[in-house]
N, C-alpha and C positions, 0 to 999 in steps of 0.2 A: 616501152621505148623500143627495144629490139625484141622482135618476136622470135627468139631462139629457143627451140625445144631440145629435147635430148638427142634426137637423130642428127640435128645440125651440129650440136656440140661434139658428138662422137665423130662426125665426119671431119670437123676442124682438128680434133686431136690426132686422128689418123694421118691427115695431111701434114701436120706439124711434125709428127714422129718420122714420117718418110723424108721430109725436106731437111729437117735439122739433124735428125739422127738421135738414137737412144742415148749416146754419151753426152751430148751437149743440151738435151732437152731440159733437164732439171735446172741447169744454169740459166738457160734462156727464159724459162718460166719465172725464175727468181728475178732476173733483170727486168722482165716485163712488169712484174708486180711492183718493183721498186719505182720504175718510171710512172706507173699508174698512181702510186702513192704520192710522188712528187707533183704530178699534174693536179691531183685533187687538192693537195696542200696549197699550190699556187693559185688555183681557182678560189679557194677559201680566203687566201690573203687578198686577192684582187677584189673579191666581194666585200670584205671588211673595209678595204681602203675606199671603195666607191661609197659605201654606206657612211663612212666618216666624212667623206668629201661633201656629200649632199646633205648631211646632217639628219640621217634617218632617225637617230635617237631623239633629236629635238622634235622632229615631225611626229614620232610616236607619242612623245610626252605631250605635245600640243593637242593631238587627237584625244588622248586620255583626258587632258584638262577640259577640252571642249565637251566631252561626254559627261564628265562630272558636273560641269556648269549647267549643261542641259538638264540633268537629273535634279540639280538643286533648284533651277528655275521652275521645273514641273512641280517639285515639292512645295516651293514657295507659293505657287499659284493655287495648289490644292489647299494649303493652309489659309490663304486669303479667301477662298471660296467658303471654307468652313467658318471662318471668322465672320464673313458677311452674313451667312445663314444664321449664326448665333445672334448677331446684332439684330437681324430682322425678327427673330423669335422674341428677343428681349423687348423690342419696340412694340410688337403685337401684344405681348403680355402686359406691358405698361399701359397701352391703350385700353385693353380690356379692364384693367384695374381702375383706370380713370373713369371709364364709362360706367362701371358698376357703382362707384362711389359718387359720381356726379349726378345720378338720377335723383329726382326730387323725392324727399322723404314724405311718406304718407302721414298727413296730419289729421286723421280721423279722431273722433272723440275717445279713442281707446288709448289715450296717452296716460302717463303715470298719474297725473293730477286727476284725470277723470276716473281712473281705477280707484284712487284713494277716496274720491267723493262717493263712488258707488259703494265702497266698503263701509264708509261712515253712515250712509243712508240705510244700509242693511242692518247695521248695529242699532240705529235709532228705532227701526221698526221692530227689531227683536226686543229692545229694552224700552218699549213704550210705557208711559206712566200707568196706563190702565192694567198692564200685566203685572206690575209690582204689587206685592202684598202690602197692606197698610198697617 
């Protein structure tokens, strides 16, 4: 704000000492500090009144609420995307299961009945009457 260095501050102090005098300088500095404190306090009060007048707290709350709502909407959208992906995966799995079980069954002569017939034929050849002792 003010580019005041040590040399400028020293020069202002010497000028104030010469103009005001050593007897009244402490009292003058004290008075200046009191006035600066009052000015700062008044500016703070004015700032507070202006903020209350225009409703800064309400604006801040609204901005905060808007931010939260935006985050909630983003989260909801993310969850909907996940839900859609899961539903898609479930549908694909169901389709694969249906296609697996809807394929025609192979009806070759290796069915259970045919296996039983083959076993009985094998037994009959093993137990033929010519092999039995008389």
